[in-house]
N, C-alpha and C positions, 0 to 999 in steps of 0.2 A: 639098385637105387632105392633108398628109403625116401618117403615123401612126408615125413613128419614136419610140421610147420616149424620154421626157424624164427621167423619174425618179419620185420618190415624194413624196407630200404628206400632211401630217397635217391632218385636218379639225378646225377650231376653231370653226365656226359652221355651222348648218344651217337657218336661218330660211327657211321656205317650201320646204324640200327634205327632207322627212321620210325619204327613202330614204338620206340620208347619216347616218353615225353620228359624233358628236363624239368625239374622241380616237382615231379609227381612221385607219390609214395606208392610202392608196390609190395605185395605180399611175396615172401621168399620161402622156399621149401628147402629143407635140409637135404643136401646131396654131397656126400663125402667125395665121390669120384670127381664131381665138378669142381669142388673146392680145392682138391689136390692139383688141378690143372689151371687154377686161377679164374674159374668161372663161378657163377651163381645161378641157381634155378629160380626164375621169377614167373609169377602168374600174372597174365595180362587180363584185360577187360572181358575177353571171350571165355575166360576160365581155364585156358590152356597154359601150360608151363613151358618155358623156353630157357636156354642157356645164354647168358650174356657175360662179358668180362666183368669180374668183380670190381675192377677199378672204375666202372661206370656208376657205382652206387656207394652211398654212405649208409651204414646200418643205423637205424633209429629205434628207440624204445617208445612206444605209444602209451598214453594213459589208458586205463581200463575202459573208460567211457568211449574213447576213440576206437579201441579194439572191438567193443560191442557193436558200435555203429558200422564198422567195416565189415563185420561178419553177419550183419542183419540180413534178412531176406531181401536179396537184390531185386526180385521180381516186383515187390511192392515199391521199391525206389524207382524202378523203371516206369511203373504206371503213373506215379506222381509227377515225374519229369515230363511225361508225354503231352501234357496239356499245352505247354509252350505259350501261355498267355502272358503278355507283358505286364509287369507290375505297374500299377498306377498309384501315385500318392495324392490323395485328395488334399487340396489346399496347399500343396508344396510350392514354395516360392524361392527362387534363386536370388540371392542378394550379393552384391559386390561391395566390399568395404573400400572406403577411400574415394567414393564417387558421389 
C-alpha cells in the first residue's frame, strides 16, 4: 500500500459507518488496492486511516488557502478551540421587520 496523499473528499453517505459525518471533508490517501475493490482510504480526526466505500464520497479540489489551513499544525488549533467561551456581541440588537 502506498500512502501518498490523493486529495480530499466530501462525505455524502455514511450508512453503516457512524464514524463518518455527512457533509464533512476528509483527507484521502492513494491506495491502488482499495480503489481496485471500490474503496477509498480516508484519514479521520484521530489521524488514523480507514477504508470506506468510494460511493460514500465525492472527490473535491480545495483552493491552496484551504489546503494550507487543513495541514496547519493541528495542536495549535486544538488549543485555540479549548477555551469554549461563548461569543458575546456588545450592543447587538435583534429587530423584526413588519412589527
